[in-house]
C-alpha positions in Angstrom: -0.3 -27.6 -50.4 3.0 -29.1 -49.3 5.5 -26.7 -47.9 9.1 -26.7 -49.3 11.9 -26.2 -46.9 14.2 -23.6 -48.4 17.9 -24.0 -47.6 20.0 -21.0 -48.3 23.6 -21.9 -49.3 26.1 -19.2 -50.1 29.5 -20.1 -51.5 32.2 -17.8 -50.3 35.3 -18.1 -52.5 36.8 -21.6 -53.2 37.1 -22.9 -49.7 34.1 -21.9 -47.7 30.5 -22.9 -47.6 28.0 -21.0 -45.4 24.4 -21.5 -44.4 22.0 -18.9 -43.1 20.8 -17.6 -40.6 20.0 -16.8 -36.9 17.0 -17.0 -34.6 18.0 -14.9 -31.5 14.6 -15.2 -29.8 15.1 -19.0 -29.6 18.8 -18.8 -28.8 19.6 -20.9 -31.9 22.3 -20.2 -34.4 21.8 -21.8 -37.8 24.5 -20.0 -39.6 28.2 -20.8 -39.8 31.0 -21.4 -42.3 32.5 -24.7 -43.2 36.1 -24.9 -44.3 36.8 -27.6 -46.9 39.9 -28.6 -45.0 37.8 -29.3 -41.9 35.8 -32.1 -43.5 37.5 -34.0 -46.3 34.3 -34.8 -48.2 33.5 -31.1 -48.4 36.1 -30.9 -51.2 33.8 -32.6 -53.6 30.8 -30.5 -52.8 30.1 -29.7 -56.4 29.7 -33.4 -57.2 27.5 -34.2 -54.2 23.8 -34.9 -54.4 21.1 -33.2 -52.5 21.5 -35.5 -49.5 25.1 -34.7 -49.2 24.5 -31.0 -49.2 21.8 -31.4 -46.6 24.2 -33.4 -44.4 26.8 -30.7 -44.7 24.3 -28.1 -43.6 23.2 -30.1 -40.6 26.8 -30.7 -39.5 27.5 -27.1 -40.1 24.7 -26.1 -37.8 25.8 -28.5 -35.1 29.3 -27.1 -35.2 28.0 -23.6 -35.0 25.7 -24.4 -32.0 28.6 -26.1 -30.2 30.8 -23.0 -30.7 28.5 -20.1 -30.3 24.9 -21.2 -29.7 24.1 -18.3 -27.4 23.8 -14.6 -27.5 25.9 -12.4 -25.1 22.9 -10.1 -24.3 21.0 -13.1 -22.9 23.9 -14.2 -20.7 23.7 -12.7 -17.1 27.3 -13.6 -16.6 28.4 -11.1 -19.2 29.2 -7.6 -18.2 26.4 -5.0 -18.5 28.2 -3.1 -21.2 28.8 -6.2 -23.3 25.2 -7.2 -23.1 24.0 -3.8 -24.1 26.4 -3.6 -27.0 25.6 -7.1 -28.2 21.9 -6.4 -28.2 22.1 -3.0 -29.8 24.1 -4.2 -32.8 21.3 -6.7 -33.5 18.5 -4.1 -33.4 16.8 -2.5 -36.3 15.7 1.2 -36.3 12.1 0.0 -35.9 13.1 -2.1 -32.8 15.0 0.8 -31.3 12.1 3.3 -31.8 9.7 0.7 -30.3 11.8 0.6 -27.1 11.5 4.4 -26.9 7.7 4.2 -26.9 5.5 4.0 -23.8 1.7 3.4 -24.3 -1.2 3.2 -21.9 -2.6 -0.2 -21.0 -6.0 0.6 -22.6 -4.4 0.5 -26.1 -1.9 -2.3 -25.3 -2.3 -6.0 -26.1 -0.2 -9.0 -26.6 -0.5 -8.4 -30.4 0.3 -4.7 -30.2 3.5 -5.4 -28.2 4.6 -7.8 -30.8 3.6 -5.9 -33.9 4.9 -2.5 -32.9 7.9 -3.7 -30.7 6.7 -1.5 -27.8 9.2 -1.1 -25.0 7.0 0.1 -22.2 3.4 0.2 -21.0 1.8 2.3 -18.2 -1.3 2.8 -16.2 -2.4 6.4 -16.1 -4.4 7.5 -13.0 -7.4 5.1 -12.7 -6.3 3.0 -15.7 -7.0 -0.5 -14.3 -7.7 -4.0 -15.8 -11.1 -4.0 -14.0 -12.9 -2.2 -11.2 -11.7 -3.7 -7.9 -9.2 -5.8 -9.9 -7.4 -8.4 -7.8 -3.6 -8.6 -7.8 -4.0 -11.8 -9.9 -5.9 -9.9 -12.5 -3.2 -7.3 -12.6 -0.5 -9.9 -12.9 -2.4 -11.7 -15.6 -2.6 -8.5 -17.6 1.0 -7.5 -17.2 2.2 -11.0 -18.1 0.0 -11.1 -21.2 1.6 -7.9 -22.4 5.0 -9.3 -21.5 4.5 -12.5 -23.4 3.9 -10.4 -26.5 7.2 -8.6 -26.0 9.1 -11.9 -25.4 7.7 -13.3 -28.7 9.4 -10.7 -30.8 12.5 -11.4 -32.8 14.9 -10.3 -30.0 12.6 -11.0 -27.0 13.3 -7.7 -25.2 11.0 -7.5 -22.1 8.8 -4.5 -21.5 8.8 -2.4 -18.4 5.5 -1.4 -16.9 5.1 1.9 -15.1 2.4 3.3 -12.8 1.8 6.3 -10.5 2.4 4.7 -7.1 2.9 8.1 -5.5 1.6 7.4 -1.9 1.5 3.7 -1.9 0.1 1.7 -4.8 -2.7 4.2 -5.0 -4.4 3.0 -8.2 -5.0 -0.5 -6.9 -8.1 -1.6 -4.8 -7.2 -2.6 -1.3 -3.6 -1.4 -1.4 -2.1 0.5 1.5 -2.5 4.2 1.0 0.2 6.2 2.8 0.0 9.9 3.6 0.8 12.2 0.7 4.2 13.8 0.6 3.0 17.1 2.1 2.5 15.2 5.3 5.6 13.0 5.2 7.8 16.2 4.9 6.5 17.1 8.4 8.2 14.1 9.8 11.7 15.0 8.6 12.3 11.3 9.0 14.2 9.7 6.0 14.2 6.3 7.7 10.4 6.3 7.7 10.1 7.2 4.1 12.7 4.6 3.1 10.4 2.0 4.8 7.4 3.4 3.0 9.4 3.1 -0.3 10.2 -0.6 0.5 6.6 -1.4 1.3 5.3 0.4 -1.8 7.8 -1.6 -3.9 6.4 -4.9 -2.5 2.8 -3.8 -3.2 3.7 -2.7 -6.7 5.4 -6.0 -7.4 2.3 -7.8 -6.0 0.5 -6.7 -9.1 3.3 -7.6 -11.5 4.5 -4.1 -12.1 8.2 -3.1 -11.9 8.3 0.7 -12.2 6.7 3.6 -10.2 6.6 7.2 -11.3 7.7 8.3 -7.9 9.0 10.2 -5.9 7.9 13.7 -6.8 10.7 15.9 -5.5 9.2 19.2 -6.4 9.8 22.1 -4.1 6.4 23.7 -3.8 6.9 27.4 -3.3 3.3 28.5 -3.6 0.4 26.5 -2.1 -1.9 27.7 -4.9 -0.3 25.0 -7.0 -2.6 22.0 -7.5 0.2 19.6 -7.0 1.5 21.0 -3.7 0.5 17.9 -1.8 2.9 15.9 -3.9 5.8 18.1 -2.6 7.5 17.3 0.7 8.3 20.9 1.6 9.0 24.5 0.5 12.5 23.9 1.9 14.9 22.2 -0.6 16.8 20.7 2.4 13.8 18.7 3.5 13.0 17.6 0.0 16.6 16.5 -0.4 16.3 14.5 2.9 13.3 12.7 1.6 15.0 11.2 -1.4 15.8 8.4 0.9 12.5 6.9 -0.4 14.5 6.0 -3.6 16.7 3.3 -2.0 13.5 2.1 -0.3 11.9 1.6 -3.7 15.0 0.4 -5.5 17.3 -1.0 -2.9 20.6 0.5 -1.5 23.1 1.1 -4.3 26.2 -1.1 -3.9 29.3 0.5 -2.4 31.7 1.9 -4.9 29.1 2.3 -7.6 29.7 5.0 -10.2 27.7 8.1 -9.8 24.6 8.3 -12.0 24.3 4.6 -12.8 20.8 3.3 -12.2 20.2 0.5 -9.7 17.4 -1.9 -8.9 18.2 -4.5 -6.3 16.2 -7.6 -7.0 12.6 -8.9 -7.6 11.2 -7.2 -4.5 12.3 -3.8 -5.7 11.1 -1.5 -8.5 12.6 1.2 -10.7 11.9 4.7 -9.3 11.4 8.0 -11.1 12.5 11.4 -9.8 10.0 14.1 -11.0 9.4 16.6 -12.5 12.6 17.9 -13.8 13.0 20.8 -13.2 11.3 23.7 -11.2 7.7 22.5 -11.4 7.0 23.7 -7.8 8.2 27.3 -8.5 5.8 28.4 -11.3 4.4 31.9 -11.3 1.3 32.2 -9.1 1.5 28.4 -8.5 0.0 27.7 -12.0 0.3 24.0 -12.9 2.4 23.5 -16.0 3.3 27.2 -15.8 6.5 29.3 -16.0 9.1 29.4 -13.3 10.6 32.9 -13.5 13.8 33.0 -11.5 17.5 33.6 -12.1 19.9 30.6 -12.4 21.3 30.9 -8.9 17.9 30.7 -7.3 16.7 28.1 -9.7 19.5 25.7 -9.1 19.8 26.3 -5.3 16.1 25.7 -4.7 15.0 23.1 -7.3 18.1 21.1 -8.1 19.5 19.7 -4.7 17.1 16.8 -4.5 18.1 15.7 -8.0 21.7 15.6 -7.1 20.9 13.2 -4.3 18.6 11.1 -6.4 21.3 10.6 -9.0 23.8 9.6 -6.3 21.3 7.1 -5.0 21.0 5.4 -8.3 17.6 6.6 -9.4 16.6 4.7 -12.6 14.6 7.3 -14.4 13.9 11.1 -14.3 10.7 12.6 -15.7 10.7 16.0 -17.5 8.3 18.6 -16.3 5.4 20.2 -18.2 6.6 23.5 -16.8 9.0 26.1 -18.3 12.0 27.9 -17.0 12.0 31.6 -18.0 9.8 30.7 -21.0 11.6 27.6 -22.3 9.6 24.4 -22.1 11.4 21.7 -20.0 10.5 19.0 -22.6 12.5 21.0 -25.1 15.3 22.3 -22.9 18.4 20.8 -24.3 20.7 22.7 -21.9 19.0 21.3 -18.8 18.3 17.8 -20.0 21.1 16.8 -22.3 23.9 19.2 -21.3 23.3 19.5 -17.6 21.5 16.3 -16.5 23.2 13.8 -18.8 26.6 15.3 -19.4 27.4 17.3 -16.3 25.6 15.3 -13.7 26.5 12.0 -15.5 23.0 10.6 -15.2 23.0 7.2 -17.0 19.3 6.2 -16.5 16.2 7.0 -18.6 14.9 10.5 -19.2 11.1 9.9 -19.7 8.6 12.5 -20.8 5.4 13.2 -18.9 2.0 12.1 -20.2 1.7 13.5 -23.8 4.6 15.8 -22.7 6.1 16.4 -26.1 2.7 17.3 -27.5 2.6 20.3 -25.1 5.9 21.7 -26.4 3.6 23.7 -28.8 0.7 25.9 -28.0 -1.9 24.7 -28.7 -0.7 21.3 -27.9 -0.1 18.9 -30.8 -0.2 21.8 -33.2 3.0 20.7 -34.9 3.8 17.1 -33.9 6.8 16.8 -36.2 8.4 19.8 -34.5 7.5 18.4 -31.1 9.2 15.1 -31.8 12.4 16.8 -33.1 12.4 19.2 -30.1 11.9 16.4 -27.5 14.6 14.2 -29.1 17.0 17.1 -29.4 16.4 18.0 -25.7 17.5 14.4 -24.7 14.3 12.6 -23.8 14.8 8.9 -24.1 11.3 7.4 -23.6 8.2 9.1 -24.8 4.9 8.6 -22.9 2.7 8.8 -25.9 0.2 7.2 -24.5 -2.5 6.6 -27.1 -1.4 7.7 -30.6 1.6 5.5 -30.6 1.6 4.8 -34.3 1.7 8.5 -35.1 4.8 8.8 -32.9 6.5 5.7 -34.2 5.8 6.7 -37.8 6.9 10.3 -37.2 10.2 9.4 -35.5 11.0 6.7 -38.0 10.6 9.2 -40.9 12.7 11.7 -39.1 15.5 9.3 -38.4 15.5 7.8 -41.9 15.7 11.3 -43.4 18.4 12.4 -40.9 16.4 15.0 -39.0 17.1 13.0 -35.9 20.5 11.4 -35.7 21.1 7.7 -35.0 23.5 8.7 -32.3 20.5 10.3 -30.4 18.4 7.2 -30.9 21.3 5.0 -29.7 21.8 7.1 -26.6 18.1 6.6 -25.7 18.0 2.9 -26.4 21.3 2.3 -24.5 19.8 3.9 -21.4 16.5 2.0 -21.7 18.4 -1.3 -22.0 20.7 -0.4 -19.2 17.8 -0.1 -16.8 16.1 -3.2 -18.1 19.2 -5.3 -17.7 20.0 -3.8 -14.3 16.5 -4.7 -13.1 16.9 -8.4 -14.1 14.0 -8.2 -16.6 15.8 -10.4 -19.1 16.3 -13.2 -16.5 12.8 -12.9 -14.9 10.5 -11.1 -17.3 7.3 -12.6 -16.0 5.6 -11.6 -12.7 5.6 -13.9 -9.7 2.2 -14.7 -8.4 3.6 -15.4 -5.0 4.1 -11.7 -4.5 0.3 -11.0 -4.5 0.3 -11.6 -0.7 2.0 -8.2 -0.1 -0.9 -6.0 -1.3 -2.4 -4.2 1.7 -0.6 -6.4 4.2 -1.1 -5.7 7.9 2.6 -4.9 8.3 2.2 -2.2 5.6 -0.9 -0.8 7.2 0.8 -0.6 10.6 3.6 1.3 8.9 1.1 3.7 7.3 -0.5 4.2 10.7 2.8 5.1 12.2 3.4 7.6 9.4 0.0 9.2 10.0 0.9 9.8 13.6 4.1 11.5 12.7 2.6 13.7 10.0 0.1 15.4 12.3 0.9 19.0 13.3 -0.8 20.5 16.4 -1.3 24.2 15.6 -3.4 25.2 18.6 -4.2 23.5 21.9 -6.7 25.2 24.1 -8.0 28.7 24.3 -5.0 29.3 26.6 -1.8 27.4 27.0 -2.8 26.7 30.6 -5.8 24.7 29.6 -4.9 22.4 26.7 -7.7 20.4 25.2 -5.5 17.6 23.8 -5.0 14.8 24.4 -8.8 14.1 24.6 -10.2 11.8 27.3 -11.3 8.5 26.1 -13.8 8.2 28.9 -16.6 10.7 28.3 -20.4 10.6 28.5 -21.2 11.8 25.0 -19.1 13.2 22.2 -19.9 14.8 18.8 -18.1 14.0 15.6 -19.0 16.4 12.8 -17.7 17.3 9.3 -17.9 15.9 5.8 -14.4 14.4 6.1 -15.0 12.4 9.3 -16.5 9.4 7.6 -15.2 9.6 4.0 -12.2 7.5 3.1 -11.9 9.1 -0.3 -11.6 12.6 1.1 -9.1 11.2 3.6 -6.9 9.9 0.9 -7.1 12.8 -1.6 -6.2 12.9 -5.3 -4.2 10.1 -7.0 -6.3 7.5 -5.2 -8.1 4.8 -7.2 -8.9 7.5 -9.7 -6.6 10.3 -11.0 -8.7 13.0 -9.3 -9.6 11.0 -6.3 -13.1 10.1 -5.2 -15.6 10.5 -2.4 -16.8 7.6 -0.1 -15.7 4.1 0.6 -13.4 3.8 -2.4 -11.0 1.1 -1.0 -10.2 -0.8 2.1 -9.3 1.4 5.1 -10.4 3.0 8.3 -12.1 6.4 8.4 -11.5 8.8 11.2 -15.0 8.3 12.6 -14.5 4.6 12.7 -11.2 5.1 14.4 -12.8 7.4 17.0 -15.4 4.8 17.8 -12.7 2.2 18.3 -10.5 4.5 20.4 -13.0 5.7 23.1 -14.3 3.9 26.1 -17.1 1.4 25.2 -19.5 3.4 27.4 -18.8 6.6 25.6 -21.6 7.6 23.3 -20.4 8.8 19.9 -22.9 10.9 17.9 -22.1 11.6 14.3 -23.8 14.6 12.5 -22.1 15.7 9.4 -23.3 19.4 9.6 -25.3 20.1 12.8 -26.7 23.4 13.6 -25.9 25.3 16.7 -29.1 24.4 18.5 -28.5 20.7 18.0 -25.0 21.0 19.5 -26.1 23.1 22.5 -29.1 20.9 23.4 -27.2 17.6 23.5 -24.7 18.5 26.2 -21.6 17.0 24.5 -18.4 16.7 26.5 -16.4 17.8 23.5 -16.6 17.7 19.7 -14.2 16.5 16.9 -14.8 18.4 13.7 -13.2 16.9 10.5 -13.3 19.2 7.5 -11.1 20.2 4.6 -10.5 20.1 0.9 -12.2 17.8 -1.6 -9.9 15.6 -3.6 -8.1 17.0 -6.7 -5.0 16.4 -8.8 -2.8 18.6 -11.0 -4.5 21.6 -12.7 -7.9 20.8 -11.2 -6.3 21.7 -7.8 -5.0 25.1 -8.7 -6.7 27.6 -6.4 -6.5 31.4 -6.1 -8.4 31.6 -2.8 -7.3 28.4 -0.9 -10.6 28.3 1.1 -12.1 25.1 2.2 -15.5 24.4 0.6 -18.8 24.6 2.4 -20.2 23.2 4.6 -16.7 23.1 6.2 -16.6 26.7 7.5 -20.3 26.5 8.6 -19.6 23.3 10.5 -16.7 24.9 12.4 -18.8 27.9 13.4 -21.9 25.9 14.4 -20.0 23.3 16.5 -17.1 25.3 17.9 -19.3 28.2 18.9 -21.3 25.9 21.1 -18.9 23.3 22.6 -15.2 22.6 23.2 -13.9 21.4 19.9 -10.8 20.2 18.1 -10.8 20.7 14.3 -8.9 18.1 12.3 -8.1 19.7 9.0 -7.8 17.4 5.9 -6.0 19.2 3.2 -3.2 19.0 0.7 -1.6 22.3 1.7 -2.1 25.2 4.1 -5.5 26.8 3.6 -7.3 29.9 4.9 -7.9 29.3 8.6 -7.3 32.7 10.3 -11.1 33.6 10.4 -11.8 30.5 12.5 -8.8 30.2 14.8 -10.3 32.2 17.6 -13.4 30.0 17.7 -11.5 26.8 17.7 -10.1 25.3 20.9 -7.6 23.0 19.2 -6.4 22.8 15.5 -4.7 19.8 14.0 -3.3 19.8 10.4 -3.7 16.1 9.3 -2.9 16.7 5.6 -4.0 13.8 3.5 -3.4 10.8 5.8 -4.5 7.9 3.6 -6.3 4.8 4.6 -5.2 4.4 8.2 -7.5 6.7 10.2 -6.4 5.2 13.5 -3.1 7.0 13.1 -5.1 10.2 13.7 -6.9 9.0 16.8 -3.7 7.4 18.2 -2.5 11.0 18.8 -5.8 12.8 19.5 -6.4 10.5 22.4 -2.9 10.5 23.7 -1.6 7.0 23.0 1.2 8.9 21.2 2.3 12.5 21.4 2.2 15.2 18.7 5.7 15.6 17.2 5.1 17.1 13.7 6.7 20.4 12.7 5.4 22.4 9.7 7.4 21.8 6.5 5.4 24.6 4.9 4.7 28.2 6.0 1.0 28.7 7.0 -0.1 32.0 5.6 -2.6 34.4 7.1 -4.0 35.6 3.7 -3.5 34.5 0.1 -2.5 38.1 -0.6 0.8 37.3 1.1 1.6 34.5 -1.4 4.1 33.4 -2.4 5.6 33.5 1.0 8.4 31.1 2.1 10.7 31.0 5.1 13.4 33.5 4.7 11.4 36.0 2.6 11.6 39.7 3.6 7.8 39.9 3.9 7.5 36.9 6.1 4.5 37.3 8.4 2.8 33.9 8.7 -0.1 32.6 10.8 2.1 29.7 11.7 5.7 29.8 10.7 7.8 27.1 9.0 8.9 24.6 11.7 6.0 25.4 14.1 4.3 22.6 15.9 3.1 22.1 19.5 4.0 18.9 21.2 2.2 16.7 23.7 3.3 13.8 25.8 1.7 10.4 25.4 -0.8 9.5 28.1 -2.2 6.1 28.7 -5.6 4.9 29.9 -7.4 8.1 29.5 
């Protein structure tokens, strides 16, 4: 069947002839007006044949294209405000709500992006395009989604987010840096800035432009399952570590307005300060629990790092699952809209946590309409759905059209989302660059991670008496024992949020275990015997010069890590008793927080808190064998008993096993 071309001609009064319409995604304008005085033959338009009308239309189009054949929002030379305003006036309600929706990659596709006008995609923990996916596979996936977004009427690019919380931790062969609990020990903002810059490059290597990091929670109770994501119990240290933000995003230009988001180029990514606010102060350390504290304590402990993050141009802030004095943070209009947006002048995106608005009600998702209204009223701009996106889109659309949610609230959200996207340069370079793939797991980044591991180690005990220190260990020995379930387990070494959400056991990615690092560090003639859990007779009968015992917690994340007893699992305690009761030993403890150690301290000759060091095990042996000295100082109080908790520096009942700021030092020794 032959198609007919339909020309729309509208006569405006006596003197004007107009044709319709526009095609913004192609940068073509096919609509303008033609004054009859401009072209003499236009005066006789009523008497013209079809050809003459067609000629007028064509000439009209040419004139229009010559005058205004571009859209201001697509012009990088235009001011940011002009671009935002121009784009927003072109957007429908459906397009605006699409921008506010973030979905998981498992339900995303080129077609979904186009049909539902989705503004953002994410990878949840372990959500990957394929097992052991290469950077190219990641880029292919992200670009395919992006092409769907670019093919929409307005061509607004998507932003892709991922939990890169200690390096690009979801991605196979990425550099895994120490978790924040270790980095806080360093008190070294320059180091974490470098880690941020390295992480940004590795995230960009997979085509992704946005990381849900850093976590700037102030963990006040180690029973909390996310304590390893916190730099310290001390808000001053956490505030210091916000220097990771300019590492991720780039240094904000001099003279920039406070609160304006900034991302400095294609080798940087948008950052996310989380979780706003008070997530580290919940009662009994319960994940997603209730922070019970007066306003003075709340703001003085949990807010300082957010002030700094906003000043440093953080692009997004994520609301917390937790509550403050019974009010859910995802529904807290005072803290989100009134304080964060209006008082602190934060101009970036407020994003929900994973299904965060669902959890406004108990049980979650019990009244989704109410949850949408409450989240919108609080001031959340982008909703991490992540699966039931049609339910959210339909629900919010209905609420807007029936005036339960105002258009001004929608426009506030969309303006913020577009501001970040424009600032990032997504409109100019929406597709990922394959040349960046070389940065994933680069040797330079692994060297940086190794340096970070060295600086995170805290020496808690060194010798049965101070006159006879055990560390640094001699590299030249006849025979040494390495024991413990964590000595040759890269997954345990990295902890939660590594490859999978909850972490894994075994050789989960590319890296160096502590056992492998020990074998590389000692003299070639030294015999290294590995026995994961030897009995006392085995230890005594082998005449070892000394033993290195590596034990600790198994990986966990979020609520799965909440613990009332904070003990390390068996056979860890048995291994300590069997080995350290029979030979000189150093215990290297792998954990996301202080754990119960008082019962074993007398038996142990030396004790090292190694936290969750990541993939570079040689950072541990660098210090054990004296190539570098121990320098780390506790950024958390080490309790004697869980009955003392919560206990933080400055508390009246402060009676720790090892106090905040404690850490023995050693001098580097060469050629041992």
